[in-house]
N, C-alpha and C positions, 0 to 999 in steps of 0.2 A: 544139372541145370545151371547155366551161367547167370551172372549177376543181372543182366538185362531181362532174361526170361523170368527170373525170380520176381523182379519188380512188376513185370507185365502181369504175371499171375496174381500178384498181390492186389493190383488195381482192379483186375477182373473180379476177384472174389468180393471186393468192396462194392462193386457195381451190382452184383447179383443180389446183395442184401436189399436192394430197392424194388425187386420184383415181388409182386403179390399174385396169389392164385387168381385165375380168371383173366389175366392180362393178355393182350395181343402184343407180341414182341417183335421188333425188327432185329434181325440177326446179322451183324456185320461180318466182313471177311478179313482175313489176315490173322497172324499168329496171336495177337493180343485178344481179339474177339473170340478166338477158338478156345482160349482158357475159360471164358465165360460160358461157352456152349457146354463144355465138359461139366462145369459146376451146375448149370441148369439141369442137365441130364441126371446128375446124381440126386439132386433135390426132388425131381419128379419121381425117380425110382423109389425113394424112401418115403414119399408122400408129403414132403414139406411144401411142394408146389403142385397144384391141381388145376385142370382146365386151362392150361397154357397153350397158346397157339403161336408158333414162330413163323415169321415171313423171312425167308433167306434171301441174302443179297447176291448170291452166286451159286453156281452148280456145286462148287467145292463145299461151301457152307451147308447147302442142302444135304450133301452126302454125309458130312459130319453130324448134322442134326439127326439124321436117321440113325446113325451109329449110336448116338447118345440117347435115343428114345424120345426126342422132342417132337411132339405133333406139329405138323406144318400146314399152312394155308397159303392163300394168295391175296394180293391186293384187290382182286375182283370180289372176293368174299369178305375181306376185312380192310376197307379202304382207309380207316383211321387206326393208327398204331398208338398204343399207350406209351410204350417206351422202346427206344432203339438203343442198343449197346453196341458200340463200335470202337475201333482204334483210330489212330491218326498218325501221319508221318511227321507232322509239325504243327505246333500250336503257338499262336502269338498272344500277347498280353490281353487282347480283346476277345480271346477265345475263337478267333478265326482259325481255319485249319487248311492244311494241304493234305489231301487224301488221294488214294489211287495206287499206292505201292503194291497192294494185293491184286490189282487188276480189275476191280469191280466198282469203280467210282460212279458210273452211271446209275446202277441199281442202288448203290449206297445213298446217293443224293436223292433219288426218288423216295426211298424209305425215310430219310431224314426230313424231307419236306412234308411228309404226310404223318409225322409223329408229334404227339403232344409233348414229348420230352425226349431229348437226344443226349445220351450220356456217353462221353468219350473217355476211353481208358488208355492211359499212356504211362510209360516210365519217364523219369525226369529228363532224360536226354532229348526228348521230343519238344521241350520248351525252347522257344527262340524269341529274340527281341523283335524280329520281323519275319514274315513268311519268305521262304526262299533263301534263308541264311545258310542252312545246312542241308537243304532238301531240294531235289528237282520237282518240277510241277508236271504231273501226268495230264495228258490230253487224250481223249478218245476220238478218233477220226475215222470216217468211212474210207476204205481202201482207195476208191476212185479219186479222192482228193489229196492223196499222200504227197506227191511231188510239189504241187503249188502250195500246199500247206506248209511244207518245210521252208519254202522261199518266204512265205508270209511271216513265219515265226522268226526267221533270220532278220527280217526288216524290223521286228520289234526288239531285236537285240538278244534273242535267245540262242543258246547252243543246244541243238536238238538231236536226240538219238531215237531211232525206232527201236522199241523194246523187242527183245528176242528171248526165246526159250534157251535152256542150257544146251540143247542140241543145235542151236543156231537158227532155227526157223523163227519167223515173226510170231510174236505173241498175238493171239486172237481172243477177243473178249467173248462173253456169252452171247452178245448181240452180233458177232461176226465182224467186229471192227478192229483196227490197229490201235496201239497205244504209243504215244510219243512222250519221251521224258525230256523236259525242257529246263535248262539251267539258265535262270535269270540272275542278275545281281539281286541282293535282298530287295524285295518288292515294296517300294515306297507307297504305292497306292493300289492295293489289291482290287478295289472295286472298279477302278479305271481299267486295269488290265483285264478283268473279267468282262467288262463291256466290249473292249476291243476284240477279245477272243470270240465272243458270241456273235459278233457281226459277220464272221467268216463262214460261208457255206461249206459244209463238209466237216466242220467241227461239231461233233455230237454233244460232248460235254467236257468241261475242264474240272480239275481237281481242287479248285478254290471253293471251300465250303465256308461261306461268309454269313455270319449271323444265324447259323443253324444250331450250334451247340448250346444247350441249356445248362449242361453240367460237364465239368472235366475233372476226372479223378487222376491224380498224379502220384505215382508211387516212387519213393526215393529211399536213400540210405537211412534217413533219420525218421521220416514220417510219411504218411499218406495224406495229401491235401485234397479237399473237395472244393472246387472253385465253381461258383454259379454265375451265370450271366446276369 
């Protein structure tokens, strides 16, 4: 396990301590959140957690939850989530986030908006003075809008790439959409950018998660910080 993975797992284990039996959990996507899934499964297996229901944010997360023995439900049955545990690609000092590196930003944002508590787990490298400093902003767009959307993003000053799989084909989300990865300069006004993006037909969702995180757990070399909004 490399240093980054060690810190991710450390943050995930800290977050799992906040889970209580009977909770409805939002299950994030991406490597950091998957460490939490593994630990939740272990605690269910030995009886430390009971009557847990997980709402997965992606088909990949659902697959892992099944492997780890985590019972699952849907938002139709459980529209209010007690606690969502998820990772992030970047966190600013106000606990605003960029998410979407794992390709599930739409479902992750739906879970976050319907959660009483949103706990973000990261290693120290994900902290930044402003969003966009070290990280591209993912956007989920309908395929029909791709070409004009690229032109619109260029007008906003973004350098944009269509996300592809390792084999070279375009990445397709669980909802059948494309992902664009947009490089802005550090984003001075995330709320203004979010408003400009949402004006555009064809943009399904953006990876700016503003005012949604209630807690951020940051694992680093010397300590694990728990930052609350």
